[in-house]
C-alpha positions in Angstrom: -14.4 9.8 -12.6 -13.1 7.9 -9.6 -13.0 10.9 -7.4 -16.7 11.7 -8.2 -17.6 8.1 -7.3 -15.8 8.5 -4.0 -17.6 11.7 -3.4 -20.9 9.9 -4.0 -19.9 7.2 -1.6 -19.0 9.8 1.1 -22.4 11.4 0.6 -24.2 8.0 0.8 -22.3 7.3 4.1 -23.4 10.7 5.4 -19.9 12.1 5.4 -19.2 15.8 4.6 -16.5 16.3 1.9 -16.2 20.0 0.9 -16.0 20.6 -2.8 -12.8 22.7 -2.2 -11.0 19.8 -0.5 -8.9 17.4 -2.7 -9.0 13.7 -2.2 -5.5 13.7 -0.8 -6.4 16.3 1.8 -9.7 14.8 2.7 -8.5 11.2 3.2 -6.0 12.5 5.8 -8.9 13.8 7.9 -10.6 10.4 8.0 -10.8 8.5 11.3 -10.3 4.7 10.9 -12.0 4.0 14.2 -15.3 5.5 12.8 -17.1 2.7 10.8 -18.4 5.0 8.1 -15.1 6.8 7.7 -13.3 3.4 7.7 -15.6 2.2 4.9 -14.8 5.2 2.8 -11.1 4.7 3.5 -11.5 1.1 2.1 -13.3 2.5 -1.0 -10.5 5.0 -1.5 -7.9 2.2 -1.4 -10.0 0.0 -3.8 -10.3 2.9 -6.2 -6.5 3.2 -6.5 -4.6 1.7 -9.4 -2.8 -0.8 -7.3 1.0 -1.3 -7.2 3.1 -0.6 -10.2 6.8 -1.0 -10.6 9.2 1.0 -12.6 12.8 0.1 -13.5 15.5 2.4 -12.1 16.1 5.5 -14.3 19.0 7.8 -13.8 17.7 11.2 -12.6 14.2 10.1 -11.8 13.0 10.4 -8.2 10.7 7.5 -7.3 7.4 8.6 -5.7 5.0 6.6 -3.5 1.6 8.1 -3.7 0.1 6.5 -0.6 3.1 7.5 1.5 3.3 10.9 -0.2 7.0 10.6 -0.2 10.0 9.4 -2.2 10.3 5.7 -1.9 12.2 2.9 -3.6 11.9 -0.8 -2.9 14.5 -3.4 -3.8 14.5 -7.2 -3.4 17.4 -9.5 -3.5 17.6 -12.0 -6.3 16.9 -15.5 -4.9 15.4 -14.1 -1.7 13.9 -16.9 0.3 16.2 -19.6 -1.2 19.1 -18.8 1.0 17.8 -20.9 3.9 17.2 -23.9 1.6 20.7 -23.7 0.1 22.6 -22.9 3.3 21.4 -25.6 5.7 22.2 -29.2 5.0 19.4 -31.7 5.0 19.6 -34.1 8.0 16.4 -36.3 7.9 17.4 -38.2 11.1 17.7 -35.0 13.2 21.4 -35.5 13.9 22.1 -31.9 13.1 21.5 -29.0 15.5 20.4 -25.8 14.0 22.6 -22.9 15.1 
């Protein structure tokens, strides 16, 4: 399993991970300024399933595992095109941007 591989990695790095401690609880104890612990933190991140997106469903509370909290992210349709559409093109530089 992924957790067992992470436990093996912790052992190889010389880190102590008690059998009674879950991955969620153990990773909260890791210190990113310690190189060995930072390496394990990176392995934990790589072992994740990556981002996934779910459409809105009435009555379903979204959950963000890495933040361990409810979370919803929304983007505006056409985001990033606003600047290209709003400002007129003035190739000779006669226009001053506000």
